[in-house]
C-alpha positions in Angstrom: -16.3 -46.0 -11.8 -12.7 -45.6 -10.9 -11.8 -45.0 -7.3 -8.4 -43.7 -6.3 -9.1 -43.8 -2.6 -9.2 -47.1 -0.8 -12.3 -48.9 -2.0 -15.1 -49.0 0.7 -17.2 -52.1 1.0 -20.1 -50.0 2.1 -20.4 -48.6 -1.4 -21.8 -51.9 -2.8 -25.0 -52.0 -0.6 -25.6 -48.3 -1.1 -25.2 -48.6 -4.9 -27.5 -51.6 -5.0 -30.1 -49.7 -3.0 -30.3 -47.0 -5.8 -33.4 -47.4 -8.1 -31.7 -48.7 -11.2 -29.7 -51.6 -12.7 -26.0 -51.6 -11.9 -23.6 -52.5 -14.7 -19.9 -52.0 -15.3 -19.2 -49.7 -18.2 -15.4 -49.6 -18.1 -12.6 -50.3 -20.6 -11.4 -52.8 -18.1 -14.4 -54.9 -19.0 -14.8 -58.0 -16.8 -11.7 -57.1 -14.7 -14.0 -54.9 -12.7 -15.9 -58.0 -11.5 -12.6 -59.6 -10.4 -10.8 -56.6 -8.9 -13.4 -54.0 -7.8 -16.6 -55.8 -7.1 -15.3 -57.8 -4.1 -13.6 -54.7 -2.6 -16.8 -52.6 -3.0 -19.1 -55.3 -1.6 -20.8 -55.8 -5.0 -21.8 -59.1 -6.6 -20.7 -59.8 -10.2 -22.4 -57.3 -12.5 -23.2 -57.3 -16.2 -20.5 -55.6 -18.3 -21.4 -53.1 -21.0 -19.7 -54.1 -24.3 -18.9 -50.7 -25.9 -20.2 -50.5 -29.4 -18.1 -49.9 -32.4 -18.7 -46.4 -33.9 -20.4 -47.9 -36.9 -23.0 -49.9 -34.9 -26.6 -48.7 -34.5 -26.6 -46.4 -31.4 -30.2 -47.1 -30.6 -29.9 -50.9 -30.5 -30.2 -53.0 -27.4 -32.0 -50.5 -25.2 -29.3 -47.9 -25.2 -31.9 -45.2 -25.4 -33.1 -45.8 -21.8 -31.9 -43.5 -19.0 -28.6 -44.1 -17.5 -26.2 -42.5 -15.0 -22.5 -42.6 -15.5 -20.5 -42.3 -12.2 -16.8 -41.7 -12.6 -13.9 -39.7 -11.3 -12.8 -38.8 -14.8 -15.6 -37.2 -16.8 -14.5 -34.8 -19.5 -16.0 -32.8 -22.3 -15.0 -35.6 -24.7 -17.1 -38.0 -22.6 -20.1 -35.6 -22.6 -19.8 -35.1 -26.4 -19.6 -38.9 -27.0 -22.7 -39.4 -24.9 -24.7 -36.6 -26.5 -23.8 -38.0 -30.0 -24.5 -41.7 -29.2 -27.3 -41.8 -26.7 -30.8 -40.4 -27.3 -32.1 -41.1 -23.8 -31.7 -39.2 -20.5 -28.2 -39.2 -19.0 -26.5 -38.1 -15.9 -22.7 -37.9 -16.0 -21.8 -37.6 -12.4 -18.2 -36.9 -11.4 -17.0 -38.2 -8.1 -14.1 -36.5 -6.3 -11.4 -39.2 -6.2 -10.0 -37.9 -3.0 -13.3 -38.4 -1.2 -15.0 -41.2 -3.1 -18.8 -41.4 -3.0 -20.4 -39.2 -0.4 -23.9 -39.0 1.0 -24.6 -36.0 -1.3 -23.6 -38.2 -4.3 -26.0 -41.0 -3.3 -28.8 -38.4 -2.8 -28.2 -36.8 -6.2 -28.0 -40.2 -7.9 -31.1 -41.5 -6.2 -33.2 -38.4 -7.0 -32.1 -38.4 -10.6 -32.8 -42.1 -11.1 -36.3 -41.8 -9.5 -37.1 -38.8 -11.7 -35.9 -40.4 -14.9 -38.1 -43.4 -14.3 -41.2 -41.1 -14.3 -40.2 -38.9 -17.2 
């Protein structure tokens, strides 16, 4: 997740309260734990190590449902996910001027709860 507004430490507890496992999936890798996590009120989180294109796309549980939250989601991202992930996905764009809102948390929570029961 990239946030162009001032990071809000209330995001961490609200994200941790969602029904899922939080991980960083950023090209910044472990920098997110050093730079963003403390400013968002999050503990150190696991970091997704993006696979090389030749690796098996179904390995290591990548077929399970996941939600991608970002302020920069494009058709290229959607195409990559549809071509590399067989499980349910939600690519949720956050308005960088507002950051995460109550509506975002509700949508994410509903989707995560439904995806666990599908």
